[in-house]
C-alpha positions in Angstrom: -10.8 -7.4 10.4 -10.7 -3.6 10.6 -14.0 -1.9 11.5 -14.8 0.3 8.5 -18.1 2.0 7.6 -17.6 0.9 4.0 -18.1 -2.7 5.3 -21.4 -2.0 7.0 -24.3 -4.0 5.6 -22.1 -6.5 3.8 -22.1 -10.2 4.6 -18.9 -11.4 6.1 -17.6 -13.1 2.9 -18.2 -9.9 0.9 -16.4 -7.8 3.6 -13.4 -10.1 3.3 -13.5 -10.1 -0.5 -13.6 -6.3 -0.5 -10.7 -6.0 1.9 -8.7 -8.4 -0.3 -9.5 -6.4 -3.4 -8.4 -3.2 -1.7 -5.2 -4.9 -0.4 -4.3 -6.2 -3.9 -5.1 -2.9 -5.6 -3.3 -0.8 -3.0 -0.3 -3.0 -3.2 -0.2 -3.2 -7.0 -0.6 0.5 -7.6 1.8 1.6 -4.9 4.6 -0.7 -6.0 3.9 -0.2 -9.7 4.3 3.6 -9.3 7.9 2.8 -8.2 8.6 0.5 -11.2 7.3 -2.9 -10.1 6.5 -5.0 -13.1 3.9 -7.4 -11.6 0.3 -6.9 -12.9 -2.7 -6.7 -10.6 -3.5 -10.3 -11.3 0.1 -11.4 -10.6 0.1 -9.3 -7.4 -3.0 -11.2 -6.2 -1.4 -14.5 -7.1 1.9 -13.8 -5.3 0.1 -12.5 -2.1 -2.5 -15.3 -1.9 -0.4 -18.3 -3.1 3.1 -17.2 -1.9 4.6 -18.3 -5.2 6.7 -16.5 -7.8 5.8 -15.6 -11.3 8.1 -17.0 -13.9 10.4 -14.4 -15.5 9.7 -11.6 -13.0 12.4 -10.2 -10.7 12.7 -11.5 -7.2 12.8 -7.9 -6.0 9.3 -7.3 -7.4 7.9 -10.3 -5.4 9.6 -9.1 -2.3 8.1 -5.6 -2.7 4.6 -6.9 -3.1 4.8 -9.3 -0.1 6.4 -6.5 2.0 3.7 -4.0 1.1 0.9 -6.5 1.8 2.5 -7.2 5.2 2.7 -3.4 5.8 -1.0 -3.1 5.2 -1.6 -5.7 7.9 0.5 -3.6 10.3 -1.4 -0.5 9.4 -4.7 -2.2 10.2 -3.3 -3.7 13.5 -2.1 -0.3 14.7 -5.3 1.7 14.0 -6.2 1.9 17.6 -3.4 3.9 19.2 -1.0 6.8 18.7 1.4 6.4 15.8 5.0 6.8 16.9 8.5 7.0 15.4 8.9 3.3 16.3 5.8 2.4 14.3 7.3 4.2 11.2 10.5 2.2 11.6 8.7 -1.1 11.9 6.7 -0.3 8.8 9.8 0.7 6.9 11.4 -2.6 7.7 8.4 -4.4 6.3 8.3 -2.2 3.1 12.1 -2.6 2.6 11.9 -6.4 2.4 15.1 -6.6 0.4 18.0 -6.6 2.8 20.7 -4.1 2.0 24.0 -4.3 3.9 25.1 -0.7 3.5 25.5 1.7 6.4 24.5 4.6 4.1 21.2 2.9 3.1 19.7 2.0 6.5 16.2 0.5 6.8 14.1 1.0 9.9 15.7 4.3 10.7 16.1 7.8 9.2 18.4 8.5 6.3 22.0 9.4 6.9 22.8 11.0 3.6 21.2 13.9 1.6 18.8 12.9 -1.2 16.9 14.6 -3.9 15.3 14.1 -7.4 15.6 15.6 -10.8 12.6 17.3 -12.3 11.5 19.3 -15.4 9.6 22.5 -14.8 6.5 23.7 -16.7 8.9 25.9 -18.7 11.0 22.9 -19.7 13.9 23.8 -17.4 15.8 20.9 -15.8 16.1 21.4 -12.0 17.0 19.4 -8.9 14.7 19.1 -5.9 16.6 18.8 -2.6 14.8 17.0 0.1 15.3 17.8 3.8 18.8 17.3 5.2 19.3 14.3 7.5 20.0 16.6 10.5 16.5 18.3 10.0 14.6 15.0 9.6 13.9 14.2 13.3 12.4 17.6 14.0 10.3 17.6 10.8 9.1 14.1 11.4 8.1 15.0 14.9 5.9 17.7 13.4 4.6 15.3 10.8 3.7 12.7 13.3 1.9 15.2 15.5 -0.3 16.2 12.5 -0.9 12.6 11.6 -2.1 11.8 15.1 -4.2 15.0 15.2 -6.0 14.2 12.0 -6.4 10.5 13.0 -8.2 11.6 16.2 -10.9 13.4 14.3 -14.1 11.9 12.8 -13.6 13.0 9.2 -16.1 12.9 6.3 -15.0 11.1 3.2 -13.9 14.4 1.5 -12.1 15.7 4.6 -10.4 12.3 5.1 -9.0 12.4 1.5 -7.8 16.0 2.0 -6.0 14.8 5.2 -4.4 12.0 3.1 -3.2 14.6 0.6 -1.7 16.9 3.2 0.1 14.1 5.0 1.3 12.6 1.7 2.7 15.9 0.5 4.6 16.5 3.8 6.1 13.1 4.0 7.4 12.8 0.5 8.8 16.4 0.7 10.8 15.5 3.8 11.8 12.2 2.3 13.0 10.8 5.7 14.2 7.4 4.5 16.9 6.5 1.9 14.3 4.5 0.0 10.6 3.5 0.2 9.3 7.0 0.9 6.6 6.9 -1.7 5.2 3.6 -0.5 5.5 4.7 3.1 3.6 8.0 2.3 0.8 6.1 0.5 0.5 3.7 3.5 0.8 6.1 6.4 -1.3 8.9 5.0 -4.2 6.6 4.8 -4.4 6.2 8.6 -6.8 9.1 9.2 -8.9 7.8 6.3 -9.1 4.3 7.8 -9.6 5.7 11.4 -12.7 7.6 10.1 -14.1 4.3 8.7 -13.3 4.9 5.0 -11.4 2.6 2.7 -7.9 3.8 1.6 -6.9 6.2 -1.2 -5.1 4.5 -4.0 -3.2 6.2 -6.8 -3.7 4.6 -10.2 -0.4 3.8 -12.0 -1.9 5.2 -15.2 -1.9 8.6 -13.5 1.8 8.2 -12.6 3.0 11.2 -14.7 0.3 13.6 -13.4 1.1 12.3 -9.8 4.9 12.9 -10.2 4.4 16.3 -11.9 2.0 17.6 -9.2 4.4 16.5 -6.4 7.3 18.2 -8.2 5.4 21.4 -8.7 4.5 21.5 -5.0 8.1 20.8 -3.9 9.6 23.4 -6.2 7.1 26.0 -4.9 7.9 25.1 -1.3 11.7 24.9 -1.5 13.8 22.7 0.7 12.3 21.9 4.0 14.2 22.7 7.2 13.4 22.6 10.9 12.7 26.4 10.6 10.4 26.2 7.6 8.4 23.3 9.1 6.7 20.5 7.0 4.1 22.6 5.3 5.4 26.1 4.5 3.0 26.8 1.6 -0.4 25.6 2.4 -1.9 27.4 -0.6 0.1 25.1 -2.9 -1.7 22.0 -1.5 -4.9 22.5 -3.5 -3.8 20.8 -6.8 -2.8 17.6 -5.0 -5.9 17.5 -2.9 -8.0 17.7 -6.1 -5.9 14.9 -7.7 -6.5 12.7 -4.6 -10.2 13.3 -4.6 -10.3 12.2 -8.3 -8.1 9.1 -7.4 -10.6 8.1 -4.7 -13.1 7.1 -7.4 -11.3 3.7 -7.7 -12.0 3.0 -4.1 -15.6 4.1 -4.4 -16.1 1.8 -7.4 -15.0 -1.2 -5.4 -17.4 -0.3 -2.6 -20.3 0.2 -5.1 -19.6 -3.2 -6.6 -19.7 -4.9 -3.2 -22.9 -3.0 -2.3 -24.6 -4.0 -5.6 -23.6 -7.7 -5.1 -25.1 -7.5 -1.5 -28.3 -5.9 -2.9 -28.7 -8.7 -5.5 -28.1 -11.3 -2.8 -30.7 -9.6 -0.5 -33.3 -9.6 -3.3 -32.8 -13.3 -4.0 -33.1 -14.0 -0.3 -36.3 -11.9 0.1 -37.8 -13.4 -3.0 -37.2 -16.9 -1.7 -38.9 -15.9 1.6 -41.9 -14.6 -0.3 -42.4 -17.8 -2.1 
């Protein structure tokens, strides 16, 4: 069990319950943002029972199980330096569906250019070009150095969520893998949050459009990343996404408050029994 400040003062069963709630919510929201059709309840059922839900695609089950496994790997690796090898191991867990295509490798960097189509605030259709494959190694070396720097600092809750936002922006703008970049960003960017003893940031699927729009605005303002531009060429543009992540963290706070309230009720019952 990871040592997190949010678990302090909770009985062991409540600690385990809170971690399971976070695991299920983190997995559900992150996969649902990518189109997974399993509900939160179905996600919990699949992870805990290891069974499939009738009528739902096998791919959706694999994504959920892979993400839950990736969370375990994140917790297990909280103690040391995060390396390129760690990222590749995590990517193999997230990409649980085996693809036999040399142009779609898993557990290593992308080999072909990639990008996404977006619509600007003015209604203009445009294409966002992610970093070229040849620039990925240098950019990800910079990204990993920043991740490890932030993970080594004792961060307040607010600073930890800001660190998450910065790392998330950088990772998805590089887009170092052929697939799974969003899920990887939402996993890895939480390492400084967890290292500082806080529970992870989760992005509610109901905020999907705002999330995609803010990321697209940032990427359009920054332009294509290269080894020369570095990962974060326009720090001033990070503020809207930092604010979005701070708002998103309310879901995590709510689960912690629920657990704390349950513990307080239990303590009152216990103290009342002693008084009698």
